[in-house]
PATI-592572 format. One record per atom (N, C-alpha, C): residue in three letters; chain; atom name; x, y, z. Coordinates in steps of 0.02 Angstrom, whole numbers, padded with zeros to 5 digits. Each point is the difference from the previous one (the first is absolute). Example, Ala and Ser with C-alpha at 12.3 -4.5 7.8 and 13.67 -1.06 7.14 Angstrom:
2
 residuo cadena atomo      X      Y      Z
     ALA      A     N  00660 -00284  00390
     ALA      A    CA -00045  00059  00000
     ALA      A     C  00045  00060  00000
     SER      A     N -00018  00053 -00036
     SER      A    CA  00042  00059  00003
     SER      A     C -00039  00055  00037
end
This chain:
129
 residuo cadena atomo      X      Y      Z
     MET      A     N  04788  02470  06187
     MET      A    CA  00021  00000 -00070
     MET      A     C -00042  00048 -00041
     LYS      A     N  00033  00031 -00047
     LYS      A    CA -00036  00046 -00045
     LYS      A     C -00031 -00040 -00057
     ASP      A     N -00059  00024 -00019
     ASP      A    CA -00031 -00030 -00059
     ASP      A     C  00034  00028 -00062
     LYS      A     N  00017 -00043 -00045
     LYS      A    CA  00032  00022 -00062
     LYS      A     C -00053  00024 -00048
     LYS      A     N  00014  00058 -00029
     LYS      A    CA -00047  00027 -00050
     LYS      A     C  00014 -00034 -00066
     PRO      A     N -00052 -00009 -00040
     PRO      A    CA  00012 -00029 -00066
     PRO      A     C  00039  00049 -00043
     PRO      A     N  00041 -00025 -00046
     PRO      A    CA  00040  00046 -00041
     PRO      A     C -00044  00046 -00041
     CYS      A     N  00027  00057 -00013
     CYS      A    CA -00037  00050 -00039
     CYS      A     C -00006 -00024 -00073
     ARG      A     N -00059  00000 -00025
     ARG      A    CA -00012 -00023 -00069
     ARG      A     C -00002  00060 -00047
     LYS      A     N  00031 -00009 -00057
     LYS      A    CA -00002  00053 -00050
     LYS      A     C -00069  00001 -00032
     LYS      A     N -00021  00059 -00020
     LYS      A    CA -00063  00005 -00035
     LYS      A     C  00007 -00031 -00069
     PRO      A     N -00051 -00033 -00023
     PRO      A    CA  00005 -00030 -00067
     PRO      A     C  00007  00055 -00052
     TYR      A     N  00036 -00014 -00052
     TYR      A    CA  00013  00048 -00053
     TYR      A     C -00064  00015 -00038
     SER      A     N -00015  00063 -00008
     SER      A    CA -00057  00018 -00042
     SER      A     C  00022  00059 -00044
     LYS      A     N -00018 -00003 -00062
     LYS      A    CA  00020  00052 -00047
     LYS      A     C -00039  00064  00014
     VAL      A     N  00036  00055  00003
     VAL      A    CA -00031  00065  00013
     VAL      A     C  00006  00042 -00063
     GLY      A     N -00055  00029 -00020
     GLY      A    CA -00001  00040 -00061
     GLY      A     C  00038  00065  00008
     PHE      A     N  00020  00028 -00056
     PHE      A    CA  00038  00062 -00001
     PHE      A     C -00039  00058  00030
     GLU      A     N -00065  00003 -00015
     GLU      A    CA -00042  00054  00026
     GLU      A     C -00004 -00002  00076
     LEU      A     N -00006 -00061  00028
     LEU      A    CA -00003 -00007  00072
     LEU      A     C  00066  00020  00032
     LYS      A     N  00055 -00019 -00033
     LYS      A    CA  00066  00019  00025
     LYS      A     C  00006  00076  00004
     LEU      A     N -00020  00034 -00054
     LEU      A    CA  00003  00073 -00002
     LEU      A     C -00045  00031  00053
     LEU      A     N -00059 -00030  00010
     LEU      A    CA -00046  00025  00051
     LEU      A     C  00032 -00005  00069
     ILE      A     N  00029 -00057  00015
     ILE      A    CA  00032 -00011  00065
     ILE      A     C  00057  00049  00010
     ILE      A     N  00043  00006 -00050
     ILE      A    CA  00058  00046  00005
     ILE      A     C -00023  00072  00009
     ASP      A     N -00052  00019 -00037
     ASP      A    CA -00027  00068  00004
     ASP      A     C -00027  00014  00070
     GLN      A     N -00038 -00048  00028
     GLN      A    CA -00028  00010  00067
     GLN      A     C  00055  00006  00052
     ILE      A     N  00053 -00040 -00007
     ILE      A    CA  00055  00002  00048
     ILE      A     C  00038  00066 -00006
     SER      A     N  00016  00019 -00062
     SER      A    CA  00039  00062 -00009
     SER      A     C -00038  00062  00019
     ASN      A     N -00067 -00001 -00004
     ASN      A    CA -00040  00057  00021
     ASN      A     C -00014 -00001  00075
     GLY      A     N  00022 -00052  00034
     GLY      A    CA -00009 -00004  00072
     GLY      A     C -00070 -00021  00020
     GLN      A     N -00039 -00026 -00046
     GLN      A    CA -00068 -00022  00017
     GLN      A     C  00001 -00063  00043
     ILE      A     N  00046 -00046 -00016
     ILE      A    CA  00007 -00061  00039
     ILE      A     C  00075 -00017  00006
     SER      A     N  00016 -00042  00050
     SER      A    CA  00069 -00022  00008
     SER      A     C  00012 -00063 -00042
     ALA      A     N  00062 -00017 -00009
     ALA      A    CA  00017 -00061 -00037
     ALA      A     C -00027 -00061  00036
     ASN      A     N  00004 -00001  00066
     ASN      A    CA -00026 -00057  00038
     ASN      A     C -00076 -00007 -00010
     HIS      A     N -00034  00056  00004
     HIS      A    CA -00073 -00001 -00008
     HIS      A     C -00019 -00022 -00071
     ALA      A     N  00038  00024 -00050
     ALA      A    CA -00013 -00019 -00069
     ALA      A     C  00010 -00074 -00011
     ALA      A     N  00052 -00027  00032
     ALA      A    CA  00015 -00072 -00006
     ALA      A     C -00059 -00041  00027
     GLU      A     N -00027  00022  00057
     GLU      A    CA -00057 -00036  00029
     GLU      A     C -00063  00010 -00043
     LYS      A     N -00012  00062 -00019
     LYS      A    CA -00061  00017 -00036
     LYS      A     C -00005 -00035 -00068
     TYR      A     N  00056 -00001 -00037
     TYR      A    CA -00002 -00029 -00067
     TYR      A     C  00028 -00071 -00003
     ASN      A     N  00017 -00027  00059
     ASN      A    CA  00025 -00069  00005
     ASN      A     C  00062 -00011 -00044
     VAL      A     N  00048  00045  00009
     VAL      A    CA  00063 -00004 -00037
     VAL      A     C  00057  00005  00052
     SER      A     N  00058 -00027 -00016
     SER      A    CA  00055  00003  00047
     SER      A     C  00030  00071  00002
     ARG      A     N  00027  00017  00057
     ARG      A    CA  00031  00066  00007
     ARG      A     C  00062  00005 -00044
     SER      A     N  00036 -00055 -00007
     SER      A    CA  00060  00002 -00042
     SER      A     C -00019  00014 -00073
     SER      A     N -00057 -00026 -00023
     SER      A    CA -00022  00014 -00068
     SER      A     C -00015  00075 -00007
     ILE      A     N -00034  00028  00050
     ILE      A    CA -00017  00071 -00002
     ILE      A     C  00064  00042 -00001
     GLN      A     N  00049 -00019  00041
     GLN      A    CA  00064  00037  00001
     GLN      A     C  00034 -00004 -00068
     TYR      A     N -00002 -00059 -00030
     TYR      A    CA  00031 -00010 -00066
     TYR      A     C -00035  00045 -00052
     TRP      A     N -00067  00000  00001
     TRP      A    CA -00038  00041 -00048
     TRP      A     C  00016  00074  00009
     THR      A     N  00003  00021  00063
     THR      A    CA  00014  00070  00014
     THR      A     C  00068  00021 -00026
     LYS      A     N  00050 -00043  00012
     LYS      A    CA  00067  00015 -00024
     LYS      A     C  00002  00002 -00076
     LYS      A     N -00032 -00049 -00031
     LYS      A    CA -00001 -00004 -00073
     LYS      A     C -00038  00060 -00029
     TYR      A     N -00055  00019  00030
     TYR      A    CA -00040  00056 -00024
     TYR      A     C  00038  00066  00006
     SER      A     N  00037  00008  00055
     SER      A    CA  00037  00063  00009
     SER      A     C  00054  00007 -00054
     THR      A     N  00032 -00054 -00020
     THR      A    CA  00050  00004 -00053
     THR      A     C -00035  00015 -00066
     LEU      A     N -00059 -00028 -00009
     LEU      A    CA -00039  00013 -00060
     LEU      A     C -00018  00073 -00004
     GLU      A     N -00020  00029  00056
     GLU      A    CA -00017  00072  00003
     GLU      A     C  00060  00043 -00017
     GLN      A     N  00058 -00019  00026
     GLN      A    CA  00061  00039 -00015
     GLN      A     C  00015 -00002 -00074
     LYS      A     N -00008 -00058 -00031
     LYS      A    CA  00012 -00006 -00071
     LYS      A     C -00049  00042 -00039
     LYS      A     N -00063  00001  00023
     LYS      A    CA -00051  00042 -00033
     LYS      A     C  00020  00073  00002
     ARG      A     N  00023  00022  00057
     ARG      A    CA  00020  00070  00008
     ARG      A     C  00066  00013 -00036
     GLY      A     N  00035 -00054 -00017
     GLY      A    CA  00063  00008 -00037
     GLY      A     C  00056  00028  00042
     MET      A     N -00001 -00013  00065
     MET      A    CA  00050  00028  00044
     MET      A     C  00030 -00055  00043
     SER      A     N  00064 -00010 -00006
     SER      A    CA  00033 -00049  00042
     SER      A     C  00015  00032  00067
     LYS      A     N  00022 -00041  00047
     LYS      A    CA  00016  00027  00066
     LYS      A     C  00057  00051 -00004
     LYS      A     N  00050 -00014 -00043
     LYS      A    CA  00055  00047 -00008
     LYS      A     C -00024  00067 -00026
     ASP      A     N -00045 -00003 -00049
     ASP      A    CA -00027  00062 -00029
     ASP      A     C -00040  00039  00053
     GLU      A     N -00038 -00037  00040
     GLU      A    CA -00040  00032  00052
     GLU      A     C  00045  00032  00052
     ILE      A     N  00053 -00034  00020
     ILE      A    CA  00047  00028  00048
     ILE      A     C  00033  00062 -00029
     LYS      A     N  00019 -00003 -00063
     LYS      A    CA  00031  00058 -00032
     LYS      A     C -00048  00059 -00001
     ARG      A     N -00064 -00013 -00017
     ARG      A    CA -00050  00053 -00002
     ARG      A     C -00010  00030  00069
     LEU      A     N -00002 -00042  00052
     LEU      A    CA -00010  00025  00068
     LEU      A     C  00060  00040  00024
     LYS      A     N  00061 -00021 -00019
     LYS      A    CA  00059  00039  00019
     LYS      A     C -00001  00068 -00033
     GLU      A     N -00021  00003 -00063
     GLU      A    CA -00005  00065 -00034
     GLU      A     C -00052  00044  00034
     ARG      A     N -00055 -00030  00021
     ARG      A    CA -00053  00037  00035
     ARG      A     C  00026  00027  00067
     ILE      A     N  00038 -00040  00036
     ILE      A    CA  00029  00022  00063
     ILE      A     C  00047  00059 -00011
     GLU      A     N  00041 -00006 -00052
     GLU      A    CA  00046  00055 -00017
     GLU      A     C -00037  00064 -00015
     GLU      A     N -00054 -00006 -00038
     GLU      A    CA -00041  00058 -00017
     GLU      A     C -00031  00031  00062
     LEU      A     N -00026 -00041  00045
     LEU      A    CA -00031  00026  00061
     LEU      A     C  00052  00031  00046
     GLU      A     N  00060 -00028  00003
     GLU      A    CA  00053  00030  00040
     GLU      A     C  00018  00069 -00026
     PHE      A     N  00002  00007 -00066
     PHE      A    CA  00015  00065 -00031
     PHE      A     C -00054  00050  00019
     GLN      A     N -00064 -00021 -00004
     GLN      A    CA -00056  00044  00018
     GLN      A     C  00005  00021  00073
     LYS      A     N  00016 -00048  00043
     LYS      A    CA  00005  00015  00071
     LYS      A     C  00055  00051  00013
     ASP      A     N  00059 -00010 -00031
     ASP      A    CA  00055  00047  00008
     ASP      A     C -00019  00070 -00025
     PHE      A     N -00033  00002 -00057
     PHE      A    CA -00021  00064 -00028
     PHE      A     C -00048  00036  00047
     GLN      A     N -00049 -00037  00026
     GLN      A    CA -00049  00030  00046
     GLN      A     C  00034  00023  00064
     GLN      A     N  00048 -00039  00025
     GLN      A    CA  00036  00020  00060
     GLN      A     C  00041  00064 -00012
     ASP      A     N  00029  00005 -00060
     ASP      A    CA  00037  00061 -00016
     ASP      A     C -00046  00061  00001
     ILE      A     N -00058 -00008 -00029
     ILE      A    CA -00048  00056 -00001
     ILE      A     C -00021  00019  00071
     ILE      A     N -00015 -00050  00041
     ILE      A    CA -00020  00014  00069
     ILE      A     C  00057  00034  00038
     ALA      A     N  00061 -00024 -00009
     ALA      A    CA  00058  00030  00034
     ALA      A     C  00008  00073 -00021
     ASP      A     N -00006  00013 -00066
     ASP      A    CA  00005  00069 -00024
     ASP      A     C -00055  00044  00029
     MET      A     N -00061 -00025  00001
     MET      A    CA -00056  00039  00027
     MET      A     C  00010  00014  00075
     GLU      A     N  00026 -00050  00036
     GLU      A    CA  00012  00012  00071
     GLU      A     C  00055  00052  00011
     LEU      A     N  00050 -00001 -00043
     LEU      A    CA  00053  00050  00006
     LEU      A     C -00025  00070 -00016
     ILE      A     N -00044  00005 -00051
     ILE      A    CA -00026  00064 -00020
     ILE      A     C -00048  00028  00052
     THR      A     N -00047 -00042  00023
     THR      A    CA -00052  00023  00045
     THR      A     C  00021 -00001  00073
     GLY      A     N  00048 -00044  00017
     GLY      A    CA  00020 -00006  00070
     GLY      A     C -00047 -00043  00041
     VAL      A     N -00048 -00033 -00032
     VAL      A    CA -00048 -00041  00036
     VAL      A     C  00018 -00074 -00011
     ASP      A     N  00004 -00038  00055
     ASP      A    CA  00016 -00072 -00005
     ASP      A     C -00063 -00039 -00013
     MET      A     N -00019 -00006 -00063
     MET      A    CA -00061 -00037 -00018
     MET      A     C  00010 -00075  00007
     SER      A     N  00059 -00024 -00017
     SER      A    CA  00011 -00072 -00002
     SER      A     C -00004 -00032  00069
     LYS      A     N  00024  00034  00051
     LYS      A    CA -00001 -00028  00068
     LYS      A     C -00071 -00009  00025
     LYS      A     N -00045  00043 -00023
     LYS      A    CA -00069 -00002  00023
     LYS      A     C -00041 -00053 -00036
     SER      A     N  00014 -00010 -00065
     SER      A    CA -00047 -00040 -00040
     SER      A     C  00029 -00064 -00030
     LEU      A     N  00065 -00011  00005
     LEU      A    CA  00029 -00059 -00031
     LEU      A     C  00028 -00048  00052
     PRO      A     N  00008 -00063 -00017
     PRO      A    CA  00032 -00048  00046
     PRO      A     C  00071  00023  00016
     LYS      A     N  00024 -00020  00058
     LYS      A    CA  00065  00023  00025
     LYS      A     C  00057 -00013 -00049
     THR      A     N  00000 -00059 -00031
     THR      A    CA  00055 -00017 -00046
     THR      A     C  00003  00049 -00059
     LEU      A     N -00058  00016 -00028
     LEU      A    CA -00002  00047 -00056
     LEU      A     C  00018  00070  00023
     ALA      A     N -00024  00019  00058
     ALA      A    CA  00015  00067  00027
     ALA      A     C  00075  00006  00012
     ASP      A     N  00032 -00054  00024
     ASP      A    CA  00072  00002  00011
     ASP      A     C  00038  00007 -00065
     GLU      A     N -00023 -00035 -00053
     GLU      A    CA  00032  00007 -00065
     GLU      A     C -00005  00071 -00026
     ILE      A     N -00058  00030  00008
     ILE      A    CA -00010  00069 -00023
     ILE      A     C  00044  00048  00041
     GLU      A     N  00005 -00011  00064
     GLU      A    CA  00043  00041  00043
     GLU      A     C  00073 -00005 -00023
     LYS      A     N  00022 -00059 -00018
     LYS      A    CA  00068 -00010 -00025
     LYS      A     C  00011  00039 -00065
     LYS      A     N -00050 -00002 -00044
     LYS      A    CA  00005  00037 -00063
     LYS      A     C  00004  00075  00013
     LYS      A     N -00038  00024  00049
     LYS      A    CA  00002  00071  00017
     LYS      A     C  00070  00019  00026
     GLN      A     N  00028 -00043  00042
     GLN      A    CA  00067  00014  00027
     GLN      A     C  00052  00000 -00055
     ASP      A     N -00006 -00046 -00048
     ASP      A    CA  00046 -00002 -00057
     ASP      A     C -00006  00064 -00042
     ARG      A     N -00061  00024 -00009
     ARG      A    CA -00011  00061 -00039
     ARG      A     C  00030  00061  00036
     LEU      A     N -00009  00002  00066
     LEU      A    CA  00027  00056  00039
     LEU      A     C  00076  00001 -00004
     ARG      A     N  00031 -00060  00004
     ARG      A    CA  00073 -00004 -00005
     ARG      A     C  00024  00020 -00069
     GLY      A     N -00039 -00021 -00051
     GLY      A    CA  00019  00016 -00069
     GLY      A     C -00006  00074 -00016
     ASN      A     N -00050  00033  00028
     ASN      A    CA -00011  00072 -00013
     ASN      A     C  00038  00044  00049
     GLY      A     N  00017 -00028  00058
     GLY      A    CA  00031  00041  00052
     GLY      A     C  00072  00001 -00006
end
């Protein structure tokens, strides 16, 4: 027969100050300690720490004044801007390769980018030829 383990007891409730909560959240977010280690070290439940972390992150977002939708919109705009820059740079590289006759992209860029530049060169040759 197996020995039955006694049921897991919850830790007694103890009030934790705001400063300690911020300290714990800061240490976890900076990667200094894990949530499990913080729970043991400060004698607080992990679920409390998770709750504080979630609550604090929403507080930070409100401080920054940016909702998730706004942040997504900003990131999409940034992606669009970077795509434009990439296309512009590829156009310049394709033109330079056509003028000089040297395949710079195949030597120094990842294959996917080099293939895109090669396609742009072929399009230019068809357009001018």
